[in-house]
C-alpha positions in Angstrom: 0.0 0.0 0.0 1.5 3.4 -1.0 2.1 6.2 1.4 -0.5 8.3 -0.3 -3.2 5.6 0.0 -2.3 5.1 3.7 -2.8 8.8 4.2 -6.1 8.6 2.4 -7.2 5.8 4.6 -6.3 7.7 7.7 -8.3 10.7 6.4 -11.3 8.4 5.9 -11.0 7.1 9.5 -10.7 10.7 10.7 -13.8 11.6 8.6 -15.8 8.8 10.2 -14.7 10.1 13.6 -15.7 13.6 12.7 -19.2 12.4 11.6 -19.7 10.8 15.0 -18.5 13.8 16.9 -19.9 16.6 14.8 -21.8 18.0 17.8 -18.7 18.3 19.9 -17.0 21.2 17.9 -15.5 23.8 20.1 -14.0 27.2 19.5 -10.3 27.8 19.7 -7.8 30.7 19.6 -7.4 30.3 15.8 -11.1 29.5 15.3 -12.7 31.7 17.9 -16.3 31.7 16.6 -18.2 28.5 17.2 -21.0 29.2 14.8 -18.4 29.6 12.0 -16.8 26.2 12.8 -20.2 24.7 12.0 -19.9 26.2 8.5 -16.7 24.2 7.7 -17.5 21.5 5.1 -18.4 20.9 1.4 -21.1 22.8 -0.5 -22.1 20.9 -3.6 -24.3 23.5 -5.3 -25.4 21.4 -8.3 -25.1 17.9 -6.9 -21.9 16.8 -8.5 -21.1 14.3 -5.7 -23.2 11.3 -4.7 -24.8 11.5 -1.3 -22.2 9.1 0.2 -19.3 11.1 -1.3 -20.8 14.3 -0.1 -21.2 13.0 3.5 -17.6 11.6 3.5 -16.0 14.7 1.9 -17.9 17.0 4.2 -16.7 15.1 7.3 -13.2 15.0 5.9 -13.1 18.8 5.5 -14.5 19.3 9.0 -11.8 17.0 10.4 -9.0 18.8 8.5 -10.3 22.1 9.8 -10.0 20.7 13.3 -6.5 19.4 12.7 -5.0 22.6 11.3 -7.1 24.8 13.5 -8.4 26.9 10.6 -11.7 27.4 8.9 -11.9 25.2 5.7 -14.6 24.9 3.1 -15.0 23.6 -0.5 -17.6 24.9 -3.0 -18.5 22.9 -6.1 -20.3 24.5 -9.0 -21.7 22.6 -11.9 -22.1 23.7 -15.6 -25.5 25.3 -14.8 -23.8 28.1 -12.8 -23.0 31.2 -15.0 -19.8 33.1 -14.3 -19.2 36.3 -16.3 -15.4 35.8 -16.2 -12.4 34.8 -14.0 -12.9 37.9 -11.8 -16.4 36.8 -11.1 -15.1 33.4 -9.9 -12.6 35.1 -7.6 -15.3 37.4 -6.2 -17.6 34.4 -5.6 -14.8 32.5 -3.7 -14.0 35.5 -1.6 -17.7 36.3 -0.8 -18.4 32.7 0.0 -15.5 32.6 2.5 -16.6 36.0 4.0 -20.2 34.8 4.4 -19.1 31.6 6.1 -16.2 32.8 8.3 -15.9 36.6 8.2 -19.3 37.7 9.4 -20.0 40.7 11.6 -16.9 40.4 13.8 -14.8 42.9 11.8 -11.7 40.8 11.5 -10.1 38.4 9.0 -10.3 34.9 10.3 -7.7 32.2 9.5 -8.7 29.8 6.8 -8.9 28.6 3.2 -11.6 27.9 0.7 -11.4 25.8 -2.6 -13.8 26.7 -5.4 -14.2 23.9 -8.0 -15.8 25.5 -11.1 -17.2 23.0 -13.6 -18.8 25.9 -15.5 -16.0 27.9 -17.0 -13.3 25.5 -15.6 -11.4 28.3 -13.8 -10.9 27.0 -10.3 -9.8 29.2 -7.4 -8.4 29.0 -3.9 -8.9 31.9 -1.5 -7.1 32.3 1.7 -7.6 34.6 4.8 -5.7 35.6 7.9 -2.8 33.2 8.7 -4.0 31.2 5.8 -2.3 33.8 3.5 1.0 32.9 5.1 0.7 29.1 5.5 -0.7 28.7 2.0 1.6 31.3 0.6 1.5 32.6 -2.9 4.9 34.2 -3.1 6.9 33.8 -6.3 9.6 31.5 -5.0 7.6 29.5 -2.5 4.1 29.4 -4.0 2.3 27.0 -1.8 -1.0 27.8 -3.5 0.5 26.4 -6.7 1.7 23.3 -4.8 -1.9 22.7 -3.7 -3.0 22.8 -7.4 -0.2 20.5 -8.3 -1.3 18.0 -5.7 -4.9 17.8 -6.9 -4.6 18.7 -10.6 -4.7 15.2 -12.1 -8.0 14.5 -10.4 -9.3 17.9 -11.4 -8.6 17.2 -15.1 -10.2 13.8 -14.8 -13.3 15.2 -13.2 -12.6 13.2 -10.0 -14.1 15.7 -7.6 -14.1 13.6 -4.5 -10.5 12.5 -5.0 -9.5 16.1 -5.6 -11.1 17.1 -2.3 -9.3 14.3 -0.5 -5.9 15.3 -1.9 -6.7 19.0 -1.1 -7.1 18.0 2.5 -3.9 16.0 2.6 -1.9 18.8 1.0 -3.1 21.7 3.3 -2.5 19.4 6.2 1.1 18.8 5.0 1.7 22.5 4.4 0.4 23.4 7.8 2.6 20.9 9.6 5.7 22.1 7.8 5.0 25.6 9.2 4.9 28.9 7.4 7.7 29.8 4.9 10.7 31.6 6.4 10.2 35.4 6.4 7.0 35.1 4.3 5.0 38.3 4.1 2.1 39.8 2.2 2.0 43.4 1.0 -1.4 45.0 0.9 -1.3 47.7 -1.8 -4.5 49.4 -0.8 -3.4 50.1 2.8 0.4 50.0 2.3 0.7 47.5 5.2 2.5 44.2 5.5 1.2 41.0 6.9 3.7 38.6 8.5 3.9 36.0 11.3 5.5 36.9 14.6 5.5 33.6 16.5 2.1 32.1 15.9 0.4 35.5 15.5 -0.4 37.4 12.3 0.9 40.9 12.5 -0.1 43.9 10.3 2.5 46.8 10.2 3.6 49.7 8.1 7.0 48.1 7.6 8.7 44.8 8.0 11.1 44.1 10.9 14.8 44.7 10.1 15.6 41.0 10.4 13.5 40.2 7.3 16.5 41.5 5.3 19.0 39.5 7.4 17.7 36.0 7.5 21.1 34.8 6.2 23.1 36.2 9.1 24.3 32.7 10.3 26.1 32.3 7.0 27.9 35.7 7.1 31.0 34.7 9.3 32.0 32.0 6.8 31.2 34.2 3.9 33.4 37.0 5.3 36.3 34.6 6.0 36.1 33.3 2.4 36.0 36.8 1.1 39.1 37.8 3.0 41.1 34.8 1.8 40.1 35.4 -1.8 41.0 39.1 -1.5 44.4 38.3 0.0 45.3 35.8 -2.7 44.2 38.1 -5.5 46.2 41.0 -4.1 49.3 38.8 -3.8 49.0 37.7 -7.4 48.5 41.2 -8.7 51.5 42.5 -6.7 53.7 39.6 -7.9 52.8 40.2 -11.6 53.9 43.8 -11.4 57.0 43.4 -9.4 60.0 45.1 -11.2 63.3 43.5 -11.8 66.5 45.5 -11.8 67.3 46.6 -15.4 70.9 46.7 -16.8 72.5 50.1 -17.2 72.0 51.8 -20.6 75.8 52.1 -20.9 76.1 48.4 -21.4 74.6 48.8 -24.8 77.0 51.6 -26.0 80.1 51.0 -28.2 82.6 53.4 -26.6 85.1 53.0 -29.5 82.6 54.3 -32.0 80.5 56.6 -30.1 81.3 59.8 -28.3 79.0 61.6 -26.0 79.5 65.1 -24.8 76.5 64.6 -22.6 75.3 61.2 -21.6 71.8 61.5 -20.2 69.2 58.8 -20.8 65.9 59.0 -19.0 63.5 56.1 -18.8 60.0 56.6 -17.6 57.8 53.7 -16.9 54.3 54.1 -15.8 52.2 51.1 -14.7 48.5 51.3 -14.3 46.4 48.4 -13.1 42.6 48.4 -13.1 40.5 46.2 -11.0 36.8 46.0 -11.6 34.8 46.2 -8.4 31.3 44.9 -8.8 28.7 45.7 -6.3 25.2 44.5 -6.0 22.4 45.8 -3.9 19.9 43.5 -2.5 17.1 45.9 -2.7 13.6 44.8 -1.6 12.9 42.4 1.1 14.1 38.8 1.3 12.0 35.8 2.1 9.2 34.2 0.3 10.4 35.4 -3.2 9.5 39.1 -2.7 6.2 38.8 -0.9 2.8 37.3 -1.4 -0.1 39.0 -3.2 -3.4 40.0 -1.7 -6.6 41.7 -2.7 -9.8 43.0 -1.0 -13.1 41.2 -1.2 -16.4 43.1 -1.7 -16.8 43.0 2.0 -13.4 44.7 2.6 -11.5 41.6 3.8 -8.0 40.8 2.8 -7.6 37.6 0.8 -4.7 35.7 -0.8 -4.7 32.6 -2.9 -4.7 32.0 -6.7 -6.5 30.2 -9.5 -5.8 27.8 -12.3 -7.6 27.0 -15.5 -8.4 23.4 -16.6 
């Protein structure tokens, strides 16, 4: 039995346990609103899944929400749903999350929502709160894309239940691996940065200085290597331009045939060496490939994530 199938079996067991204990959901620090916890699950708008698949997938999503301590939901739309374009899909995903998990409390809760779109085939993942960091969409560590990669074969094959199953496995794996080092999200509308400080999401006008120095442990060795290279280079340059004592010009004169009233030879030698000094500036902010991307929903909440077309 492969590792993936074992993980799937464990998810099924967890899902069964979640179905038995559905009434025992409790609020937590990351999921502070008990009525929102009840909204975690699968919403099959046009009945793509069988009843058995829907019950199992719904319990699975609820269990993963419990495991990663975030709000999690999946929306499935069939061909009957009309979307005016990709932006309409994004807006729908954001609004669905806000209606489920960002109600009247005036804050961005921690979570993720997958929208499976069988109408225009542009699928979308929206993230919120610490979900923007754990399921990061930065250029060099794009975990949103990793989620798509994990479920994409099933998405292309129309295997919706299996896609939800692998979605749960992947977000669980990413959560357990922790947020990317020095990951942050820049919010263009407010000019503020979102980043993790310990296990808390912080919003600030600027990033801490240590975001630019996450490679400090490597500096001592780098400095030592630089000193050695510089010393060797200087020694080579100095050796290549070292002058040897030249013979006197009088050694080349035939005194029997040449008469000088004034013997005065002047030799000028000028040596000029040029060394190119290259410098580079590490402008910007390190970590997470230059920062994640966010946008505002119609309700004014900050969302990350990303989409992919089948």
